[in-house]
ZATI-457574 format. One line per 8 residues: number of its first residue (from 1); their letters; for each residue x, y, z of C-alpha. Coordinates in pm, 1 decimal, always signed. Each point is the difference from the previous one (the first is absolute). Example, Ala and Ser with C-alpha at 12.3 -4.5 7.8 and 13.67 -1.06 7.14 Angstrom:
BEGIN
1) AS) +1230.0 -450.0 +780.0  +137.0 +344.0 -66.0
END
This chain:
BEGIN
1) MNIIQGFK) +446.5 +13449.7 +5061.2  -248.1 -278.8 -71.0  -25.2 -344.7 +153.6  +180.0 -169.6 -293.5  +305.0 +219.5 +54.1  -23.9 -74.9 +369.3  +13.7 -373.5 -65.8  +299.9 +50.9 -225.5
9) GVLMRTKT) +180.4 +182.2 +278.2  -68.0 -281.9 +246.4  +32.4 -314.7 -211.6  +246.6 +86.3 -271.2  +237.7 +239.9 +177.6  +156.4 +93.1 -329.6  +350.3 +140.9 -9.6  +20.1 +380.2 +5.3
17) LGMPAPQW) +277.3 +244.8 -78.2  -98.1 +256.8 +259.3  -106.1 -4.8 +361.9  -141.2 -330.7 +126.8  -364.2 -55.5 -84.3  -223.2 +75.2 +300.0  -147.5 -292.6 +186.8  -375.1 -38.6 -52.8
25) SFINGMWV) -270.4 -96.0 +248.4  -368.5 -82.3 -45.9  -182.2 +243.4 +232.4  -378.2 +58.9 +4.2  -44.0 -167.7 -335.3  +271.2 +203.8 -173.7  +366.1 -53.2 -89.3  +197.6 +289.2 +152.6
33) PMVDNPEK) +375.6 +55.2 +29.0  +155.8 +19.9 +347.2  +166.9 +332.6 +73.3  +368.9 -91.8 -12.3  +222.4 +245.9 -183.2  +278.5 +240.9 +96.5  -208.1 +310.1 -71.0  -251.2 -107.4 +266.3
41) YIREGYKA) +276.0 -66.1 +252.7  +139.7 +349.3 -54.7  -329.9 +188.5 -12.6  -208.9 -194.8 +252.0  +280.8 -130.5 +219.6  +300.0 +230.8 +30.8  -182.9 +325.0 -76.5  -321.9 -81.6 +186.0
49) NAYVFSIV) +115.5 -180.4 +315.3  +198.4 +202.4 +253.3  +156.9 -310.4 +155.5  +128.2 -136.3 -331.8  +128.3 +343.3 -98.0  +185.2 +42.9 +328.7  +153.5 -349.6 +1.5  +114.8 -2.9 -363.0
57) SHIVDKAS) +132.9 +356.1 +15.6  +195.3 -76.7 +316.0  +156.8 -313.6 -147.8  +106.1 +143.9 -335.4  +123.4 +327.3 +147.1  +222.6 -184.2 +248.8  +126.2 -252.6 -255.6  +84.0 +266.0 -259.8
65) DAPGQLYR) +229.6 +171.8 +251.8  +249.0 -289.5 -1.8  +306.7 +78.0 -212.0  +133.2 -268.9 -229.2  +336.8 -102.6 -137.0  +129.5 -237.5 -263.4  +236.4 -275.2 +113.8  +192.5 -282.9 -160.8
73) VTDDVKSK) -8.1 -348.1 +154.4  +341.2 -114.5 +123.7  -106.9 -300.7 +207.8  -305.5 -184.3 -128.5  -43.5 -215.9 +312.1  +8.9 +292.3 +240.6  -228.7 +203.4 -224.9  -263.9 -273.1 +34.0
81) QWKMLTKD) +54.0 -13.8 +375.4  -44.2 +376.7 +16.0  -321.1 -21.6 -200.4  -148.9 -266.6 +228.8  +106.9 +185.8 +311.5  -164.8 +325.9 -106.9  -326.5 -164.4 -98.7  -161.9 -73.4 +336.2
89) NHDFMSVM) +247.2 +52.5 +285.6  +21.8 +358.1 +122.5  +131.7 -33.8 +355.4  +319.3 +182.6 +93.1  +244.8 -285.8 -51.1  -154.0 -91.9 -337.1  +18.5 +359.9 -118.2  +366.4 +33.5 +95.5
97) KARVLKAQ) +88.3 -337.1 -150.4  -178.0 +98.3 -322.1  +208.1 +318.1 -18.7  +320.0 -201.4 +34.3  -112.8 -249.8 -265.9  -89.2 +285.4 -233.1  +353.8 +134.9 +27.7  +143.9 -347.2 -66.8
105) AFEEVEGH) -232.0 -96.3 -289.0  -20.9 +320.5 -206.9  +215.4 +281.6 -120.6  -149.7 +336.9 -83.0  -1.4 +110.9 -363.3  +101.4 +364.7 +6.2  -164.6 +253.1 -230.7  -210.7 -243.7 -203.1
113) EFIKLLEK) -230.4 +168.1 -250.0  -299.0 -205.8 +116.1  +14.4 +163.1 +344.8  +16.5 +341.1 -165.1  -306.1 -94.2 -205.0  -195.9 -97.4 +311.7  +96.2 +325.2 +170.3  -118.5 +204.0 -300.1
121) PNPLQTGK) -240.9 -226.2 -192.6  -165.1 +265.9 -217.4  -33.2 +378.0 -33.1  -315.7 +16.8 +212.8  +79.9 -221.3 +299.6  +260.6 -62.5 +264.8  +108.5 -350.6 +90.7  -221.7 -6.5 +308.3
129) QMKRELMG) -304.7 +119.0 -194.0  +51.6 -267.0 -264.2  +41.3 -279.3 +256.4  -297.7 +120.4 +205.1  -224.2 +2.8 -307.0  +116.0 -342.0 -121.1  -37.8 -155.9 +345.8  -337.0 +169.9 +47.8
137) YHEITGNG) -149.4 -161.1 -310.1  +150.7 -331.5 +108.5  -156.0 +18.0 +346.9  -342.5 +101.5 -131.8  -37.7 -202.9 -319.0  +268.9 -266.9 +37.4  +184.6 +132.1 -307.8  +256.2 +275.6 -49.1
145) YLYVATPG) +139.4 +91.0 -342.9  +308.2 +200.2 -103.7  +48.4 +93.7 -362.6  +368.0 +2.3 -99.9  +73.2 +271.4 -254.9  +306.4 -46.2 -223.3  +161.1 +224.7 -267.2  -75.4 -250.6 -275.0
153) VGMNANKP) +289.8 +112.9 -218.7  +376.9 +2.3 +13.7  +239.8 -214.6 +201.6  -214.2 +27.3 +310.6  -328.9 -69.7 -175.5  -118.5 -246.9 +267.2  +154.7 +175.8 +298.2  -263.9 +100.0 +263.8
161) SQLWVVPS) -26.1 +377.1 +13.2  -329.0 +63.4 +185.1  -247.7 -187.1 +218.7  -371.3 +86.0 +1.8  -269.9 -146.1 +223.7  -300.1 -120.6 -199.8  -336.6 -14.8 +183.4  -80.0 -367.2 +42.0
169) PAVNIVAG) -367.7 +26.1 -109.6  +122.0 +127.2 -338.0  +223.2 -301.7 -71.2  -106.7 -314.0 -186.2  +245.2 -287.7 -23.1  +28.6 -160.9 -342.1  +28.4 -374.9 +52.4  +269.5 -187.8 -188.8
177) DRQKPVAG) +93.1 -366.0 -19.2  +145.2 -256.6 +238.0  +356.9 +112.3 -52.9  -87.6 +366.6 +41.5  -329.6 +40.4 +192.8  +6.4 +379.6 -33.1  +22.8 +118.7 -359.0  -34.1 +366.7 +91.8
185) YKVNYYGD) -218.6 +263.4 +159.4  -274.4 +227.5 -121.5  -73.2 +331.8 +169.2  -341.6 +138.8 -82.3  +119.3 +360.2 -38.9  +292.1 -105.5 -226.9  -229.2 -132.3 -270.4  +20.8 -350.9 -144.0
193) DVIPAEKM) +379.6 -19.8 -2.8  +142.5 -295.9 +192.6  +284.1 +92.8 +235.9  +274.7 -267.8 -2.6  +22.1 -201.7 +319.5  +361.6 +105.6 +64.6  -106.0 +366.1 +11.5  -246.4 -46.4 +286.0
201) IHMKSFNP) +87.2 -80.5 +362.3  -287.4 -189.2 +160.4  -18.3 -20.9 +379.0  -275.1 -249.5 +77.4  -133.5 -172.5 +308.0  -69.8 -371.7 +33.1  -321.9 -99.1 -180.0  -119.0 -361.4 +32.7
209) VCDYTGSE) -235.4 -97.4 -282.1  -216.0 -303.9 -61.1  -45.6 +43.1 -375.7  +311.5 +3.9 -220.8  -172.3 +55.0 -334.8  -7.4 +378.7 +30.1  +260.4 +262.5 +84.8  -104.9 +64.9 +359.1
217) FLYGMSPM) +317.3 -157.9 +136.4  +205.9 +273.5 -167.8  -149.0 +262.1 +233.1  +54.8 +49.0 +370.3  -279.2 -36.8 +251.4  -117.0 +311.0 +181.4  +11.2 -19.4 +382.2  -345.8 +155.5 -5.1
225) QPLRLDLS) -154.1 -287.5 -194.1  -76.7 -199.0 +319.0  -124.3 +327.9 +154.0  -275.2 +66.4 -254.6  -277.9 -114.6 +231.9  +152.8 +177.3 +300.9  +33.4 +327.2 -189.2  -362.4 -25.7 -115.8
233) EYKAAQTA) -111.8 -64.7 +357.5  +205.4 +293.9 +122.1  -160.9 +229.9 -255.9  -347.1 -118.7 +109.1  +92.3 +49.7 +366.6  +123.4 +352.1 -72.8  -321.5 +84.8 -184.7  -220.9 -143.9 +275.3
241) QGTLFSNM) +193.1 +173.0 +274.3  +1.4 +329.5 -184.5  -375.7 -19.0 -57.9  -72.5 -72.9 +363.9  +237.9 +268.0 +122.3  -149.3 +256.8 -235.5  -348.6 -92.6 +118.3  +122.8 +34.7 +360.8
249) GPRGIISG) -160.7 -326.3 +101.9  -187.2 -310.0 -115.1  -308.9 +7.9 -216.9  -341.4 -18.7 +160.8  -372.8 +73.9 -25.4  -175.3 +301.5 +155.1  -365.0 -84.4 +63.8  -302.3 +136.5 +180.8
257) SGRQEDVI) -165.5 -119.8 +320.0  -228.6 -243.4 -180.0  -323.9 +184.9 +80.6  -237.1 +62.4 -287.0  +18.0 +375.4 +38.3  +381.6 -13.7 -30.4  +8.3 -185.3 -328.8  +240.0 +178.8 -241.8
265) SEETAVYI) -84.8 +24.2 -367.0  +252.9 -106.7 -260.6  +60.2 +354.5 -118.8  +56.5 +120.6 +354.0  +236.8 -291.6 +69.1  +206.2 +83.3 -308.3  +16.2 +365.2 +102.1  +105.1 -86.6 +355.3
273) NDKFVRTH) +263.6 -240.9 -129.5  +149.4 +255.6 -238.6  +1.6 +269.1 +264.8  +159.4 -233.6 +256.2  +274.2 -99.2 -244.2  +75.1 +364.4 -82.6  -7.6 +120.5 +357.0  +125.8 -281.6 +221.4
281) TGVVHGGG) +228.5 -228.1 -202.4  +342.7 +31.7 -158.8  +334.8 +106.7 +137.6  -102.8 +363.2 +57.2  -360.0 -32.0 +123.2  +6.7 -341.5 +163.2  +4.4 -61.0 +370.6  -247.3 +272.5 +103.0
289) YVVTPHDV) -329.7 -23.8 +185.7  -344.3 -20.4 -161.8  -283.6 +174.7 +182.0  -358.8 -85.1 -95.5  -339.8 +20.3 +173.2  -105.3 -330.5 -156.4  +21.9 -339.9 +163.3  +255.8 -177.4 -221.0
297) KFTSIGMS) +242.5 -287.2 +44.3  +318.9 -118.5 -174.7  +57.0 -363.3 -95.4  +354.9 -89.7 -106.6  +32.2 -213.9 -311.5  +379.5 +18.7 -29.2  +312.5 -38.5 +208.0  +300.6 +218.8 +71.7
305) PVDLNILA) +343.4 -64.4 -153.7  +107.1 -165.0 +325.7  -310.3 -223.9 +6.9  +64.4 -97.3 -361.1  +363.4 -88.1 +87.0  +114.0 +225.3 -283.1  +298.9 +124.9 +196.0  +105.6 -352.4 +94.2
313) AKDDILQA) -42.1 -112.9 -360.4  +223.1 +282.8 -122.0  +266.4 -108.1 +248.3  -16.8 -356.8 -134.1  +37.3 +130.9 -355.8  +303.0 +203.5 +107.2  +147.4 -318.5 +146.3  -48.5 -176.2 -335.7
321) ICAVYRYP) +168.1 +281.3 -193.2  +295.9 +1.5 +239.0  +28.9 -379.1 -25.1  +19.0 +7.1 -380.0  +273.2 +265.0 +1.1  +172.3 -147.3 +312.1  -36.7 +344.7 +155.8  +1.6 +44.2 +382.0
329) KELLTGAQ) -349.1 +112.5 +88.3  +124.7 +195.3 +301.8  +168.7 +251.9 -230.9  -352.1 +115.5 -96.0  -185.4 -53.7 +327.6  +284.3 +101.9 +233.1  +238.2 -204.3 +214.6  -38.9 -47.0 +374.0
337) NVSSQGEN) +345.7 +133.5 +89.8  +322.3 +132.8 -150.5  +165.0 -341.9 +2.8  -287.6 -153.2 -195.1  +13.0 +285.5 -249.6  +368.3 -67.1 -65.3  -62.5 -370.9 -49.7  -287.7 +74.0 -239.4
345) NRKFVTSC) +223.9 +231.6 -201.9  +256.8 -279.0 -24.0  -266.9 -249.7 -109.4  -117.0 +246.4 -263.6  +347.6 +17.8 -153.8  +71.3 -373.9 +17.5  -347.0 -120.2 -109.0  -105.0 +266.1 -251.7
353) VLPLLRDF) +300.1 +195.2 -126.2  +274.0 -262.4 -26.8  -207.4 -251.3 -205.1  -87.8 +277.2 -246.1  +365.6 +102.1 -28.6  +105.2 -361.5 -59.2  -241.7 -21.8 -293.3  +130.6 +331.1 -134.0
361) DEVMTKFA) +362.1 -113.2 +34.7  -70.3 -326.7 -182.9  -158.8 +182.7 -292.8  +278.1 +259.8 -20.1  +267.8 -271.5 +19.7  -159.2 -192.8 -286.6  -23.7 +310.5 -215.1  +357.3 +115.7 +73.5
369) REAYGDDS) +145.5 -339.2 -91.2  -189.2 -13.9 -328.4  +47.6 +364.8 -97.3  +372.9 +13.1 +73.0  +91.9 -360.9 -78.3  +151.3 -80.7 +340.0  -145.7 -289.4 +200.0  +207.7 +85.9 +307.3
377) LVYISDTQ) -185.4 +327.3 +64.6  -232.9 +22.0 +299.7  -215.3 +297.8 +100.2  -44.7 +35.1 +376.1  -213.2 +254.5 +185.5  +180.9 +121.5 +310.1  -236.6 -39.3 +295.9  +247.7 +35.8 +284.3
385) YFPELQPN) -73.2 +372.5 +22.5  -358.4 -57.8 +110.2  -15.5 +116.3 +363.7  -228.0 -292.9 +84.9  +281.3 -246.7 -81.3  +281.9 +182.3 +176.0  +160.0 -192.3 +291.3  +28.0 +169.6 +336.7
393) RKELAEWL) +342.0 +93.0 +134.8  +8.9 -271.4 +265.1  -65.3 -278.9 -251.5  +251.5 +149.4 -241.2  +270.6 +19.4 +268.6  -55.6 -361.8 +101.0  +12.9 -114.9 -362.0  +326.8 +185.7 -64.1
401) KQMEDKLT) +153.9 -161.9 +306.9  -97.5 -346.6 -123.2  +114.8 +53.2 -359.6  +326.2 +191.2 +47.2  +218.1 -314.7 -13.9  -211.0 -180.7 -264.3  -32.1 +253.4 -283.2  +243.6 +221.5 -180.3
409) IDEIRAAL) +5.2 +371.6 +67.7  -154.5 +74.0 -341.1  -281.8 -253.7 +55.3  -91.7 +164.6 +328.4  +18.1 +346.0 -158.9  -224.9 -116.1 -284.6  -258.5 -127.8 +248.8  +5.1 +342.9 +163.9
417) DYDELPDG) -24.5 +172.0 -341.2  +354.3 +136.6 -4.5  +237.4 -7.7 -297.1  +292.5 -239.7 -16.6  +336.6 +116.0 +127.1  +253.0 +93.4 -271.3  +308.8 -199.2 -96.4  -136.9 -328.0 +136.1
425) LGEYVLVP) +19.5 +116.0 +361.9  -336.9 -156.3 +76.6  +72.6 -350.7 -125.5  +105.6 -126.5 +341.1  -174.1 -151.2 +301.4  +75.8 +166.6 +332.2  +52.1 -219.7 +308.1  +73.2 +88.4 +365.6
433) SGKVKLQD) +375.8 +57.8 +47.8  +8.8 -202.6 +323.4  -77.9 -322.6 -182.4  +269.4 -217.6 -162.7  -2.8 -323.0 -196.2  +12.3 -325.8 +191.4  +305.9 -106.7 -201.0  +192.3 +300.7 +130.4
441) VVEGVVDP) -79.7 -94.6 +361.0  +119.1 -364.4 -23.6  +282.2 +56.6 -246.0  +281.7 +19.4 +268.2  -115.0 -291.9 +214.2  +242.6 -305.6 -7.1  -3.9 -344.0 +161.3  +164.4 -9.3 +349.1
449) NIDMLEEQ) +352.7 -161.1 +45.7  -42.0 -268.9 +267.4  +378.6 -47.2 +56.3  +46.8 +369.7 +49.1  -276.5 +3.7 +260.5  +158.0 -290.9 +195.2  +341.4 +171.8 +0.8  -161.2 +318.2 +125.9
457) DALDGNNQ) -174.8 -190.3 +281.9  +333.2 -163.6 +108.6  +177.2 +336.0 -2.6  -274.9 +154.7 +207.3  +32.6 -289.6 +252.7  +377.8 +46.1 +40.1  -39.2 +371.9 +56.8  -255.8 -62.9 +269.0
465) QEEDNATN) +231.6 -254.9 +176.4  +287.0 +253.1 +5.4  -226.4 +261.7 +154.3  -110.7 -244.0 +274.6  +364.9 -95.2 +87.2  +102.9 +360.0 +24.5  -284.5 +70.8 +235.8  +96.9 -287.9 +233.2
END
């Protein structure tokens, strides 16, 4: 690539049909492209860095365990309330309220073919394997692609029959116009054929761009893009630490006493150096003693990994990786106690897994509505089975006591993941039997009869007078 092409990449930013053109920088008198492509993130990030591998694998494996179901919206207002409540609030009361709202806002669509398709997407994969692969590409490269295979003939020509994950580095988005920004997709191992946009499910992350003339905004941004420098530093730290560990210590100079008769020739110095390296350095031979009749001294010209702060630097890089993925660092370094470990597990689910599942649900909902022509369909991943989000028995008992006279029997059963009672038996609210309506208490009360009271007082007075006379 010559300098003229470099200037074209920087100044013109011409529109492309494939992956976004790499950004160019003028370094040491040459125009060179910055390393920013999904292949690098997979090869030099996920496959080369143990921390990235562990974090991404943990997230996608946990998220792909969540079962999903197709629902139909019955109450639009409560469906929006449910969505807002499940976004950020994950305390006990919010979780239970969200379960109640879910039962009030949606009705389950039994036996829908889309759910069957997700459970058996293609002949080679299970539903979990497909979701794990799709989410894995999304977490590494910022883009996940599903190819939707259809029969192409007959009455069900456009009916989805199989779903295949396409590796994100192999996909190029064909830019369209303003009305339809995505004209289609090209996959490098499919040839030059353009796949129609409606036959590809694209799960992309947020990607802010500052230049709208190209097609970069059509792609998602990899979480590892802001980690490029950190991953490079980590690789350098690993290399430096490994070199020093293999050498069993810092570099230095072995020299004579300084007397004229002890001066070492160059050939002798090279021989001594080679022999010392073979005999007293490396993982196997290092750490032993050197015995010599000569008066020699050792002058260090290097520092140990601790002196170089390599270990501290690696810890800072780990902190950066965890920050980008919102991953609790203590899950890798170890928690101080059991209580902290439980809280970190809960943070992992709420900060890493649930946001990924929300993105997945949004994409699946959009596809289901378009593929089956029903705008009331909603795909929801069921996360209430995660042990980290389960309420303890004491909290559950207190909640049931508070809600027993406010919700119907079926609403409470739905919050506890039980089926509705048959024949409408659960459509009632239970109240304590000792309580009655205020109207029933005051219904028999009448105004007092003043005349009747005066007559009763006079009668009582006469009776008392007769008793007094009889006594006398």
